[in-house]
C-alpha positions in Angstrom: 0.0 0.0 0.0 1.1 3.6 -0.7 -0.2 6.6 1.1 -2.1 9.4 -0.7 -2.7 12.9 0.7 -4.7 15.8 -0.6 -3.2 19.2 -1.4 -3.8 20.5 2.2 -2.2 17.3 3.6 -5.0 16.6 6.0 -7.0 14.0 4.1 -5.1 10.7 4.0 -5.7 7.2 2.7 -3.9 4.0 1.9 -5.4 2.4 -1.2 -4.8 -1.2 -1.8 -3.4 -0.2 -5.2 -2.7 3.0 -7.2 -2.8 3.2 -11.0 -2.3 5.8 -13.6 -4.3 6.0 -16.8 -3.1 7.9 -19.9 -6.1 7.0 -22.1 -9.7 6.0 -21.9 -8.7 2.4 -22.8 -6.2 2.2 -19.9 -8.8 3.7 -17.6 -11.4 1.1 -18.6 -8.9 -1.8 -18.1 -8.0 -0.5 -14.6 -11.7 -0.1 -13.6 -12.7 -3.5 -15.0 -9.9 -5.4 -13.3 -10.5 -3.7 -10.0 -14.2 -4.6 -10.1 -13.5 -8.2 -10.9 -11.0 -8.3 -7.9 -13.8 -6.9 -5.7 -12.3 -3.5 -5.1 -14.0 -0.2 -5.0 -12.6 2.5 -7.3 -12.1 6.2 -6.8 -10.6 8.5 -9.5 -8.6 11.4 -8.0 -8.2 14.8 -9.5 -5.5 17.2 -8.4 -6.2 16.7 -4.7 -7.7 20.2 -4.1 -10.8 18.9 -2.3 -10.8 19.5 1.5 -13.5 16.8 2.0 -12.8 13.1 2.1 -14.3 12.7 -1.4 -11.4 10.7 -2.9 -10.3 8.6 0.1 -10.4 4.9 -0.4 -8.9 1.6 0.8 -9.7 0.2 -2.7 -8.1 1.2 -6.0 -7.1 4.8 -6.5 -6.7 6.0 -10.1 -5.0 9.2 -11.3 -5.7 10.5 -14.8 -3.0 13.1 -15.0 -1.9 11.6 -18.3 -5.4 12.1 -19.8 -4.8 15.8 -20.5 -5.6 16.4 -24.1 -8.1 18.3 -26.1 -9.7 15.8 -28.4 -12.3 17.7 -30.6 -13.1 21.3 -31.2 -16.0 23.0 -33.0 -15.1 26.7 -32.9 -18.4 27.7 -34.5 -20.6 26.1 -31.7 -18.0 26.4 -29.0 -18.2 22.7 -28.1 -14.9 21.3 -27.0 -14.3 17.7 -26.0 -11.4 17.1 -23.6 -10.0 14.3 -21.5 -10.9 14.2 -17.9 -7.5 14.8 -16.4 -6.7 18.1 -18.0 -6.3 20.9 -15.4 -8.2 24.1 -15.7 -4.9 25.9 -16.1 -3.8 23.8 -19.1 -7.2 23.8 -20.6 -7.5 27.5 -20.6 -4.1 28.1 -22.1 -5.0 25.7 -24.9 -8.5 27.2 -25.4 -6.9 30.6 -25.7 -4.9 29.5 -28.7 -8.2 28.5 -30.3 -9.8 31.8 -29.6 -12.1 30.2 -26.9 -12.5 30.5 -23.1 -14.6 29.2 -20.3 -17.2 31.8 -19.3 -16.3 31.7 -15.6 -13.6 30.3 -13.3 -12.7 30.1 -9.6 -9.7 31.7 -8.0 -7.4 28.8 -8.5 -6.9 26.7 -11.7 -5.0 23.6 -10.6 -8.1 21.3 -10.5 -8.8 18.8 -13.1 -11.9 19.4 -15.2 -13.5 16.2 -14.1 -12.8 17.0 -10.4 -14.2 20.5 -10.8 -17.4 19.1 -12.4 -17.8 16.3 -9.8 -17.7 18.7 -6.8 -19.6 21.7 -8.3 -16.6 24.1 -8.4 -17.6 27.7 -9.1 -16.4 31.2 -9.7 -18.4 34.4 -9.1 -21.0 36.2 -11.2 -24.6 37.0 -10.5 -25.7 35.7 -13.9 -23.2 32.8 -14.2 -23.7 29.3 -12.8 -20.9 27.0 -11.6 -18.4 25.4 -14.0 -20.3 22.1 -14.3 -23.3 23.9 -15.9 -21.1 24.2 -19.1 -21.1 20.3 -19.3 -22.9 19.2 -22.5 -21.8 15.5 -22.5 -19.4 13.1 -20.9 -18.1 9.6 -21.6 -18.4 7.4 -18.4 -16.7 4.1 -17.8 -18.8 1.6 -15.9 -17.6 -1.1 -13.5 -17.5 -3.7 -16.3 -15.2 -1.4 -18.4 -17.8 -0.4 -20.9 -18.3 3.2 -21.9 -21.5 5.1 -22.0 -22.0 8.6 -23.4 -24.3 10.8 -21.4 -25.7 13.8 -23.2 -29.1 14.7 -21.9 -32.0 14.0 -19.6 -31.7 13.0 -15.9 -28.4 11.3 -16.6 -26.8 14.6 -17.5 -28.4 16.5 -14.6 -26.9 13.9 -12.3 -23.5 13.9 -14.0 -23.1 17.6 -13.8 -22.3 17.3 -10.1 -21.6 13.6 -9.7 -19.4 13.2 -6.6 -17.4 10.6 -8.6 -20.2 8.2 -7.7 -21.6 7.3 -11.2 -18.5 5.9 -12.9 -15.0 6.9 -14.1 -15.2 10.0 -16.3 -13.0 9.6 -19.4 -13.9 12.7 -21.4 -16.1 15.7 -21.0 -17.7 18.0 -23.7 -17.9 21.6 -22.6 -19.7 24.6 -24.1 -17.1 27.4 -24.3 -17.4 31.1 -25.4 -15.2 33.3 -27.6 -12.0 34.4 -25.7 -12.5 37.6 -23.8 -10.6 40.2 -21.8 -11.4 41.3 -18.2 -10.7 44.5 -16.4 -10.0 43.7 -12.7 -10.3 46.3 -10.0 -9.3 45.6 -6.4 -10.6 48.2 -3.8 -10.8 48.2 -0.1 -14.1 49.4 1.4 -15.7 49.4 4.9 -17.4 46.0 5.4 -20.7 47.6 6.4 -20.8 49.5 3.1 -20.1 46.4 1.1 -22.8 44.4 2.9 -25.4 47.2 2.6 -24.7 47.5 -1.1 -24.1 43.9 -1.8 -26.9 43.4 -4.4 -25.9 46.6 -6.2 -22.3 45.5 -6.4 -23.2 42.0 -7.5 -25.6 43.2 -10.2 -23.3 46.0 -11.5 -20.4 43.8 -12.2 -19.8 40.7 -14.4 -17.9 39.1 -11.5 -18.0 40.4 -7.9 -16.5 39.0 -4.7 -15.0 40.2 -1.5 -13.2 38.9 1.5 -12.7 40.3 5.0 -10.1 39.3 7.7 -11.4 38.5 11.2 -11.3 41.3 13.7 -11.1 43.9 10.8 -13.8 46.3 9.6 -12.4 46.7 6.0 -13.1 44.3 3.1 -11.2 43.9 -0.1 -13.6 43.9 -3.1 -12.7 42.4 -6.4 -14.6 43.5 -9.5 -14.0 41.9 -12.9 -15.8 43.2 -16.0 -15.5 42.4 -19.7 -13.8 45.1 -21.8 -12.8 45.7 -25.4 -9.6 47.4 -24.3 -6.3 45.8 -25.1 -4.6 43.8 -22.3 -2.5 45.8 -19.9 -1.3 43.1 -17.5 0.6 43.6 -14.3 4.3 43.6 -14.7 6.4 40.7 -13.7 8.0 42.7 -10.8 4.5 43.5 -9.4 3.5 39.8 -9.5 6.8 38.8 -7.9 6.5 41.3 -5.0 2.8 41.4 -4.4 1.6 37.8 -5.2 4.6 35.6 -4.7 6.5 37.4 -2.0 3.9 39.3 0.1 0.8 37.3 -0.8 2.3 33.9 -0.3 5.7 33.8 1.4 5.5 36.7 3.8 1.8 35.9 4.6 2.7 32.3 5.3 5.5 33.4 7.7 3.0 35.7 9.5 0.4 33.0 9.7 3.0 30.7 11.3 3.6 33.4 13.9 -0.1 33.7 14.7 -0.3 29.9 15.0 2.4 30.1 17.6 1.0 33.2 19.3 -2.8 33.5 18.6 -2.9 36.7 20.6 -1.3 38.4 17.7 -4.2 37.6 15.3 -6.1 40.9 15.7 -2.9 42.8 15.0 -2.2 40.6 12.0 -5.7 41.2 10.7 -5.4 44.9 11.1 -2.1 44.8 9.2 -3.5 42.6 6.5 -6.4 45.0 6.0 -4.1 47.9 5.6 -1.7 46.3 3.1 -4.3 44.5 0.9 -3.2 45.2 -2.6 -5.4 47.7 -4.4 -5.2 48.5 -8.1 -6.5 47.4 -11.5 -5.3 45.8 -14.6 -6.6 44.3 -17.9 -5.7 40.9 -19.2 -7.0 37.7 -20.8 -9.9 36.3 -18.7 -8.2 33.2 -17.4 -5.2 35.2 -16.2 -7.5 37.5 -14.3 -9.6 34.9 -12.7 -6.9 32.7 -11.1 -4.2 33.6 -8.6 -1.4 31.5 -7.1 -2.3 29.9 -3.8 0.7 28.4 -2.0 -0.4 28.8 1.6 -1.7 25.5 2.9 -5.0 25.6 4.8 -8.3 23.8 5.1 -11.7 25.2 4.1 -15.5 25.0 4.5 -17.9 26.7 2.1 -21.7 26.9 2.1 -24.0 28.3 -0.6 -26.9 30.2 1.0 -29.9 31.7 -0.8 -28.7 35.0 -2.3 -31.0 37.1 -0.2 -29.3 35.7 2.9 -25.7 36.4 1.8 -25.0 39.6 3.6 -26.6 38.3 6.8 -24.5 35.1 6.6 -21.2 37.1 6.3 -22.2 39.3 9.2 -23.1 36.4 11.4 -19.8 34.5 10.7 -17.7 37.7 11.3 -19.6 38.4 14.5 -19.2 34.8 15.6 -15.4 35.0 15.3 -15.3 38.2 17.3 -17.8 37.2 20.0 -16.1 33.8 20.7 -12.6 35.2 20.2 -11.8 32.4 17.7 -8.2 32.0 16.8 -8.4 32.3 13.1 -6.4 34.7 10.9 -7.5 33.7 7.5 -10.3 35.6 5.7 -14.0 35.0 5.2 -14.7 35.0 1.4 -18.0 35.9 -0.3 -19.0 35.1 -3.9 -22.3 35.1 -5.8 -23.5 32.5 -8.3 -26.6 32.0 -10.5 -28.8 29.0 -9.8 -28.7 25.9 -12.0 -30.6 22.6 -12.4 -28.0 19.9 -11.6 -29.5 17.5 -9.1 -26.7 17.9 -6.5 -25.5 21.4 -7.2 -25.3 23.6 -4.1 -27.0 26.3 -6.2 -29.7 24.0 -7.4 -32.9 25.9 -8.2 -31.8 29.2 -6.6 -29.3 32.1 -7.0 -26.8 31.7 -4.2 -24.1 33.4 -2.3 -21.1 31.2 -1.3 -19.5 31.9 2.1 -16.1 30.3 2.6 -14.2 30.1 5.9 -10.6 29.0 6.1 -8.2 27.9 8.8 -4.4 27.8 8.6 -2.7 24.4 8.6 -1.9 23.0 12.1 -4.5 25.2 13.8 -7.8 23.8 15.2 -10.6 24.2 12.8 -13.3 22.0 14.2 -15.0 24.3 16.7 -14.9 27.2 14.3 -16.2 25.3 11.3 -18.9 23.6 13.4 -20.2 26.9 14.7 -20.0 28.6 11.3 -21.8 25.5 9.7 -24.7 25.8 12.2 -25.1 29.5 11.2 -25.0 28.8 7.5 -27.2 25.7 7.7 -29.8 27.6 9.6 -29.9 30.1 6.8 -30.7 27.4 4.3 -27.1 26.7 3.2 -25.8 23.7 1.2 -22.1 22.7 1.4 -19.6 22.8 -1.4 -18.9 19.1 -2.0 -15.2 19.7 -2.2 -15.0 21.5 1.1 -15.4 20.3 4.7 -18.9 19.7 6.0 -20.8 17.3 8.3 -23.6 16.4 5.9 -25.2 13.0 6.2 -27.7 11.2 4.1 -30.7 12.6 6.1 -29.6 16.2 5.7 -28.7 15.6 2.1 -32.2 14.5 1.4 -33.6 17.6 3.3 -31.4 20.0 1.3 -31.6 18.5 -2.2 -35.2 18.0 -3.6 -33.9 16.0 -6.5 -31.7 13.6 -4.5 -34.0 10.6 -5.3 -33.6 11.3 -9.0 -29.8 11.3 -8.6 -29.9 8.0 -6.7 -32.1 6.5 -9.4 -29.5 7.4 -12.0 -26.8 6.0 -9.7 -28.7 2.8 -9.3 -28.7 2.3 -13.0 -25.1 3.3 -13.7 -23.4 1.8 -10.6 -25.8 -0.6 -8.9 -23.0 -2.4 -7.1 -21.5 0.8 -5.8 -18.1 0.1 -7.2 -17.4 3.8 -7.4 -18.3 4.5 -3.7 -16.4 5.0 -0.5 -17.1 5.8 3.1 -17.8 9.5 2.2 -20.4 8.6 -0.5 -22.1 6.2 1.9 -22.3 9.0 4.5 -23.7 11.7 2.3 -25.8 9.6 0.0 -26.8 6.6 2.1 
């Protein structure tokens, strides 16, 4: 057995075997053999999930070698790609074709299959999560056969599939013509941001903000399409502000607060004062994503949009009232509703509230208290982040769960693609 850990290093498993697939044929052979041998199978992405979604004592498969664009129809925008391609590589290659994904999150290291499976999202009041761009996928069943899913309930289940329907070999995405974004970062009083949240969200193509605990100032990030020519940040600015200050110096300061939690309010005040303001124009995928080298764990809930400002205020107040030792920010993004059965934004426009804790610091009490607040406001968890959902609460939160399970019963009746986590959240 060989150990596997996620990016954060805090989800660990020892699968009975680990295999790598570089083609759909190899993936089918691995899956078929594992099923014959009586092993469950999980396919890992890039390990950026904070939940136990991938963990298995069966066979763990990586698809890093399945990283190619297979077919492109520029006129329709439909692009068929292998499951293991990362968002970063996909967007670089799409750009050479004059295409882009309409929205992205703030990191781009995930595989496309992993991003779809967990409902990964960006921000934008009129834009749903990434999996809503899924038009079709090729799914390998336990017997090694391949099924193409391109509509009906099967597609609505596959769009956020938790890796529980089969091994995804390829996905077909609907892309848009490549575009340029103007990004503006500006600090504002938190009260002002919350009071004007709907105005900010509706006035910008992509709007988000984050606020450090014990601080009264938030950093707002606005991204809007523009016809202007790219005017990207210089390499020196990126080196100093993103790589040096945003990652290395910040990591050192977070280590210090871990050793001396009493310093957290001062750290937050400092972070609020030095948050990098400014604006620049660049290709969309370069504006969406930023380097994230600091290791942490995270929980994120999607609440109904109308509850977003209340949710942020309640979490910030919780931290201050309970004097919780946390120095990492609370993040807020807005997403349009969609129809995927297990999407956290199913059937409603949503605001995602994310809380983070630095590696090596206790997160359980903080996350539990924040989760109670967000659950009481009608929140549903991001599947790739920490949460305590079980099958009973999943059924309460997802009105189409029975439809998802019906698809699963047909595609994986023997639960070859399950694990302890899927048994917990799905039953």
